[in-house]
C-alpha positions in Angstrom: -134.6 167.9 -76.1 -131.0 166.8 -75.5 -128.2 169.1 -74.5 -126.8 169.1 -78.1 -130.1 170.2 -79.6 -130.6 172.8 -77.0 -127.2 174.3 -77.6 -127.7 174.4 -81.3 -131.1 176.2 -80.8 -129.5 178.7 -78.5 -126.6 179.4 -80.9 -129.1 180.0 -83.7 -131.1 182.3 -81.4 -128.0 184.2 -80.2 -126.6 184.8 -83.7 -129.9 185.3 -85.4 -129.8 186.1 -89.2 -126.2 187.2 -89.0 -124.0 185.6 -91.7 -121.4 183.5 -90.1 -118.6 181.7 -91.9 -116.5 178.7 -90.8 -113.2 177.5 -92.0 -112.6 173.8 -91.3 -109.3 172.1 -92.3 -108.6 168.4 -91.7 -105.1 166.9 -91.7 -104.1 163.3 -92.0 -106.0 160.1 -92.7 -109.4 159.5 -94.3 -110.9 158.9 -90.8 -109.9 162.5 -90.0 -111.4 163.7 -93.2 -114.6 161.9 -92.3 -114.6 163.5 -88.8 -114.1 166.9 -90.5 -117.3 166.3 -92.5 -119.2 165.5 -89.3 -117.9 168.8 -87.8 -119.1 170.6 -90.9 -122.5 168.9 -90.5 -122.9 170.2 -87.0 -121.8 173.7 -88.0 -124.3 173.7 -90.8 -127.1 173.0 -88.3 -125.8 176.1 -86.4 -126.2 178.3 -89.4 -122.6 178.4 -90.6 -121.6 178.5 -94.2 -118.1 177.5 -95.3 -115.2 179.3 -96.7 -111.8 178.3 -98.0 -110.2 181.5 -96.7 -109.4 181.7 -93.0 -109.3 185.5 -93.2 -113.0 185.5 -94.0 -113.9 183.1 -91.1 -115.8 183.8 -87.9 -114.9 180.4 -86.7 -111.8 178.3 -87.5 -111.5 174.6 -86.7 -108.3 172.7 -87.3 -109.0 168.9 -87.3 -105.5 167.5 -86.5 -103.4 164.4 -87.0 -100.9 163.0 -84.4 -99.3 160.1 -86.4 -96.0 162.0 -86.7 -94.5 164.6 -84.5 -93.8 166.7 -87.6 -97.6 166.8 -88.2 -98.1 168.2 -84.7 -95.3 170.8 -85.2 -96.9 171.9 -88.4 -100.3 172.5 -86.7 -98.6 174.4 -83.8 -97.0 176.6 -86.5 -100.4 177.3 -88.1 -102.0 178.0 -84.7 -99.2 180.4 -83.8 -99.7 182.3 -87.0 -103.4 182.7 -86.2 -102.6 184.9 -83.2 -102.5 187.8 -85.7 -105.9 186.8 -87.1 -107.3 187.0 -83.6 -105.8 190.4 -83.0 -107.3 191.7 -86.2 -110.7 190.1 -85.5 -111.2 189.7 -81.7 -114.6 188.0 -82.2 -112.9 185.1 -84.2 -113.3 181.7 -82.5 -110.5 179.2 -83.0 -110.9 175.5 -82.2 -108.5 172.6 -82.4 -109.9 169.1 -82.8 -108.7 165.6 -83.7 -106.0 163.1 -82.7 -103.5 165.7 -81.5 -105.9 167.1 -78.9 -106.9 163.7 -77.6 -103.5 163.7 -75.8 -104.1 165.5 -72.4 -100.6 167.0 -72.4 -101.2 168.6 -75.8 -104.6 170.0 -74.7 -102.9 171.5 -71.6 -100.0 172.9 -73.8 -102.6 174.6 -76.0 -104.4 176.0 -72.9 -101.2 177.4 -71.4 -99.3 178.6 -74.5 -101.9 179.5 -77.2 -104.4 181.9 -75.7 -105.8 182.6 -79.1 -107.4 179.1 -79.0 -110.9 179.0 -77.6 -112.0 175.4 -78.0 -110.3 172.0 -77.8 -112.1 168.9 -78.9 -111.0 165.2 -78.7 -111.5 162.6 -81.4 -114.7 161.1 -80.0 -116.1 164.3 -78.6 -117.3 165.9 -81.8 -120.9 166.0 -80.5 -119.7 168.3 -77.7 -118.9 171.0 -80.3 -122.2 172.9 -80.0 -121.9 173.1 -76.2 -118.3 174.3 -76.4 -119.0 176.8 -79.1 -121.9 178.2 -77.1 -119.6 178.7 -74.1 -117.1 180.5 -76.4 -119.8 182.7 -77.8 -120.8 183.6 -74.2 -117.2 184.7 -73.6 -115.5 181.6 -72.0 -111.7 181.9 -72.1 -111.2 178.2 -72.9 -113.6 175.3 -73.3 -112.4 171.7 -73.8 -113.7 168.1 -74.0 -111.2 165.3 -74.7 -113.2 162.5 -73.1 -113.6 159.2 -74.9 -117.2 158.4 -75.8 -118.9 155.5 -77.5 -121.5 157.7 -79.2 -120.9 157.4 -82.9 -123.4 160.2 -83.8 -125.5 157.9 -85.9 -128.0 160.7 -86.6 -125.3 163.3 -87.4 -125.5 164.8 -90.9 -122.2 165.2 -92.7 -121.3 167.9 -95.2 -119.4 165.7 -97.6 -116.6 166.9 -99.7 -117.7 164.9 -102.7 -121.1 164.4 -104.4 -120.3 160.8 -105.5 -117.7 159.4 -103.2 -118.4 158.8 -99.5 -116.4 157.5 -96.5 -118.3 155.5 -93.9 -116.4 154.7 -90.7 -117.4 151.3 -89.4 -115.3 151.2 -86.3 -113.0 153.5 -84.2 -109.8 152.9 -82.3 -107.2 150.1 -82.4 -106.1 147.3 -80.1 -102.9 146.4 -81.9 -100.3 148.7 -80.3 -97.7 148.5 -83.0 -94.6 149.9 -81.4 -94.3 152.9 -83.9 -97.9 153.9 -83.7 -99.7 156.5 -81.5 -103.2 155.7 -82.7 -104.4 153.4 -79.8 -103.4 156.2 -77.4 -105.3 159.0 -79.3 -108.3 157.1 -80.7 -108.8 154.5 -77.9 -109.6 150.8 -78.1 -111.6 149.3 -80.9 -115.3 150.2 -80.9 -117.5 148.9 -83.7 -120.7 150.6 -85.0 -123.8 148.4 -85.1 -124.2 146.7 -88.5 -127.8 147.9 -89.0 -126.6 151.6 -88.7 -123.9 151.1 -91.2 -126.1 149.3 -93.7 -128.8 152.0 -93.4 -126.2 154.7 -93.9 -124.8 153.0 -97.0 -128.3 152.4 -98.4 -129.2 156.1 -97.9 -125.9 157.2 -99.6 -126.6 154.9 -102.6 -130.1 156.2 -102.9 -128.7 159.7 -103.0 -126.4 158.9 -105.9 -123.1 158.0 -104.3 -121.0 155.7 -106.5 -118.1 154.8 -104.2 -118.4 153.8 -100.6 -115.2 153.6 -98.6 -115.5 151.7 -95.3 -113.0 153.0 -92.8 -111.3 151.7 -89.6 -107.9 151.3 -88.2 -108.3 147.6 -88.7 -111.6 146.8 -90.5 -110.8 143.1 -90.4 -111.5 143.0 -86.7 -114.9 144.7 -87.1 -117.6 143.3 -84.8 -115.4 141.4 -82.4 -116.3 143.8 -79.6 -120.0 143.5 -80.1 -122.1 140.8 -78.5 -123.3 138.5 -81.4 -121.7 141.0 -83.7 -121.5 140.6 -87.5 -118.0 139.8 -88.9 -116.4 142.0 -91.5 -116.9 139.5 -94.3 -120.6 139.2 -93.3 -121.0 143.0 -93.3 -119.5 143.2 -96.8 -122.0 140.6 -98.1 -124.9 142.5 -96.6 -123.7 145.8 -98.2 -123.1 144.0 -101.5 -126.8 143.0 -101.5 -128.0 146.7 -101.5 -129.6 147.6 -104.8 -127.8 150.2 -106.9 -124.8 150.8 -109.1 -121.9 151.5 -106.8 -118.5 150.1 -105.6 -117.4 149.2 -102.1 -113.8 149.8 -100.9 -112.3 149.6 -97.5 -109.1 150.3 -95.5 -107.1 149.5 -93.6 -106.9 145.8 -93.5 -104.5 144.3 -91.0 -102.7 141.1 -92.2 -103.1 139.3 -88.8 -106.8 139.3 -89.3 -107.0 138.8 -93.1 -108.8 135.5 -93.3 -109.6 133.2 -96.3 -113.2 134.1 -95.6 -112.4 137.7 -96.3 -110.6 136.9 -99.5 -113.4 134.6 -100.7 -115.9 137.4 -99.9 -114.0 139.9 -102.0 -114.1 137.5 -105.0 -117.7 136.5 -104.5 -119.2 139.9 -104.0 -120.2 141.8 -107.2 -119.7 145.3 -105.8 -116.7 144.8 -103.5 -113.6 146.2 -105.3 -111.1 143.6 -106.6 -108.3 145.2 -104.7 -106.8 144.8 -101.2 -104.6 147.2 -99.3 -102.6 144.9 -97.1 -100.0 146.9 -95.1 -96.9 144.8 -94.5 -94.6 147.6 -93.1 -91.4 145.5 -93.6 -90.2 142.4 -95.5 -88.3 141.2 -92.4 -89.9 139.0 -89.8 -87.4 140.2 -87.2 -88.4 143.8 -87.9 -92.1 142.8 -87.8 -91.5 141.3 -84.4 -89.9 144.6 -83.1 -92.9 146.4 -84.6 -95.3 144.1 -82.7 -97.2 143.4 -85.9 -98.5 139.9 -84.8 -97.5 138.1 -88.0 -94.4 137.1 -89.8 -93.5 137.1 -93.5 -94.4 133.5 -93.9 -98.0 134.2 -92.8 -98.2 137.3 -94.9 -97.0 135.5 -98.0 -99.6 132.8 -97.2 -102.3 135.4 -97.6 -100.8 136.7 -100.8 -100.4 133.1 -102.2 -104.1 132.4 -101.5 -105.1 135.6 -103.3 -103.0 134.8 -106.3 -104.4 131.2 -106.4 -107.8 132.8 -107.0 -106.5 135.4 -109.4 -102.8 135.8 -110.4 -103.5 139.4 -111.6 -105.3 140.6 -108.5 -104.4 144.1 -107.3 -102.4 144.5 -104.1 -101.1 147.7 -102.4 -99.2 148.1 -99.2 -97.6 150.4 -96.6 -93.9 150.2 -95.9 -91.7 151.9 -93.2 -88.0 152.4 -94.2 -85.3 152.7 -91.5 -87.1 151.3 -88.5 -84.8 151.4 -85.4 -81.6 149.4 -86.2 -83.0 148.0 -89.4 -80.0 146.1 -90.9 -78.9 146.0 -94.5 -80.2 142.4 -94.7 -83.6 143.4 -93.2 -83.9 146.2 -95.7 -83.0 143.9 -98.5 -85.8 141.6 -97.4 -88.2 144.4 -98.0 -86.9 144.9 -101.5 -87.2 141.2 -102.2 -90.8 141.2 -100.9 -91.7 144.0 -103.3 -90.4 142.0 -106.2 -92.0 138.8 -105.0 -95.5 140.2 -104.3 -95.5 142.7 -107.3 -97.5 145.5 -105.6 -99.4 147.8 -107.9 -98.5 150.7 -105.5 -96.8 151.3 -102.2 -97.2 154.0 -99.6 -93.8 154.4 -98.1 -92.5 156.4 -95.1 -89.1 157.0 -93.5 -89.3 156.1 -89.9 -89.3 159.0 -87.5 -89.4 158.8 -83.7 -92.9 159.3 -82.2 -92.9 160.3 -78.5 -95.3 158.1 -76.5 -94.7 154.9 -78.5 -92.5 151.9 -77.6 -90.3 152.4 -80.7 -89.3 155.8 -79.5 -87.4 154.1 -76.6 -85.5 151.8 -79.0 -81.9 152.4 -80.0 -81.7 153.8 -83.5 -78.3 153.7 -85.1 -79.3 154.5 -88.6 -78.4 157.9 -89.9 -80.9 160.1 -91.7 -78.7 160.0 -94.7 -78.9 156.2 -94.8 -82.6 156.2 -94.3 -82.9 158.6 -97.3 -80.7 156.4 -99.5 -82.8 153.3 -98.6 -86.0 155.2 -99.4 -84.7 156.2 -102.9 -83.7 152.6 -103.5 -87.0 151.3 -102.4 -88.9 153.7 -104.7 -86.7 152.8 -107.6 -87.4 149.1 -107.2 -91.2 149.8 -106.9 -91.1 151.9 -110.1 -89.5 149.0 -112.0 -92.1 146.6 -110.6 -95.1 148.7 -111.3 -93.9 149.7 -114.7 -93.8 146.0 -115.7 -96.8 144.9 -113.7 -99.2 147.5 -115.1 -98.6 146.1 -118.6 -101.0 143.3 -117.7 -103.9 145.7 -118.1 -103.0 146.6 -121.8 -105.7 145.4 -124.1 -108.3 144.9 -121.3 -111.3 147.0 -120.5 -111.4 148.5 -117.0 -114.5 149.9 -115.3 -113.5 153.4 -114.0 -115.2 155.9 -111.8 -114.2 159.3 -113.3 -113.3 161.6 -110.5 -111.3 164.6 -111.8 -109.8 166.4 -114.8 -106.3 165.4 -115.6 -103.6 167.7 -114.2 -101.3 166.6 -117.0 -103.4 166.6 -120.2 -106.0 169.1 -121.3 -109.3 167.4 -122.3 -108.4 164.3 -120.3 -110.0 162.8 -117.1 -108.6 160.6 -114.4 -110.3 158.0 -112.2 -109.9 154.8 -110.3 -110.6 151.4 -111.7 -112.3 148.6 -109.8 -108.7 147.5 -109.0 -107.8 150.9 -107.5 -105.6 151.7 -110.4 -105.3 155.3 -111.7 -106.7 155.5 -115.2 -106.2 158.5 -117.6 -108.4 158.9 -120.6 -109.8 161.5 -123.0 -113.3 162.7 -121.9 -115.6 165.5 -121.1 -115.9 166.8 -117.5 -119.6 165.9 -117.6 -118.5 162.3 -117.0 -117.1 163.1 -113.6 -119.0 161.1 -111.0 -120.0 158.4 -113.5 -118.7 154.9 -114.3 -117.1 154.5 -117.7 -115.5 151.5 -119.5 -112.0 152.3 -120.7 -110.0 150.2 -123.1 -106.3 150.3 -121.8 -103.7 151.1 -124.4 -100.7 152.2 -122.4 -99.1 151.6 -119.0 -96.8 153.9 -117.0 -95.2 153.4 -113.6 -98.0 155.3 -111.7 -101.1 154.8 -113.9 -102.6 153.3 -117.1 -104.1 155.1 -120.0 -106.8 154.3 -122.5 -109.9 155.3 -124.5 -113.5 155.2 -123.6 -115.1 152.0 -125.1 -117.6 152.8 -127.7 -121.1 151.2 -127.8 
């Protein structure tokens, strides 16, 4: 019996039949959400049920994000407010997990300044939770583990937030060291899971009725490079595509420096791999990309786009963009606007640059005012609205295969879902269709979605 199993058994013996509720809240990216599901899986083994109300909880775990300092400030504000909860319920156990706590100075700050916190857990130390929780139940003042492990908890059961969509991390960490990004410092270097474990997990999910499988990694394109005789990412996609069942495969994020023709060909040749690529460019200026340490220039990026459009001129592309990177000139910003018009993205995820302590960019001179950054963001979003409004019209008259995933927030009696192309589709339908694939004939296009009717027969 390993230490983890022993700790779980002791916790169950210690708490007996007593009802115990846990409140788990994850911040940030889909990898964090996936980690939160693993935390819930461990807690379920320890007899916890889950609540959405922290006031009801016997255990609170905040699974944090560290991408922006504002995210850390927000968490510290929430933790500060929980001091009152602890006073009202002294037996309450509070834990902080995730990217924030992977930074040793943050873990130390929590220990010194937030006595209401009992447990601190790093990004790769999720399996240490039972041991730390047991220590807290025995009265330990503060228990922490922020070590970096290569144990991916292959046998860990997850309490998934959806009954038909599942995220599957295929690798952890990042080797790229973009100058604005803290991820390599909080999630460590790239570590790939073994292909057979991923394939078996996906096969099991499909057998259990999951319809969408989202493969996750900071840079999925470099999957397997750290493994001896490892399978490449395109090879992994082909293996997953061969699994029997009716499901769709998506993935993110895909770094342009490693987006090969083999990957593009694989997307087009695999039946179940979504015909969509999220290809974060960050800026339309090669000079800015150099300052970002992105390892490609705009010429190389457009070469990837041109190859995609040579296969299918109507292929769906989305991207990430940072506005106002240190000393971004008017010309450099205009290059980003020009890129949006040239590529014709279906959607963009845009962010105003803000300094992140611990990164190289934080040391760069930044002469752009917040007012100017805000103006540029508004202009960028305006250009994208024009592009997407026009570009979405290409779907009118076509039939899109859509995974219905929610009721519409805008129209009663309508549902929304994502198409194969990762486009939001709104259509009239009964909620019993949620979790199923439906064919929708597109009749209208907006700047954020398309709309249509379920195809009869």
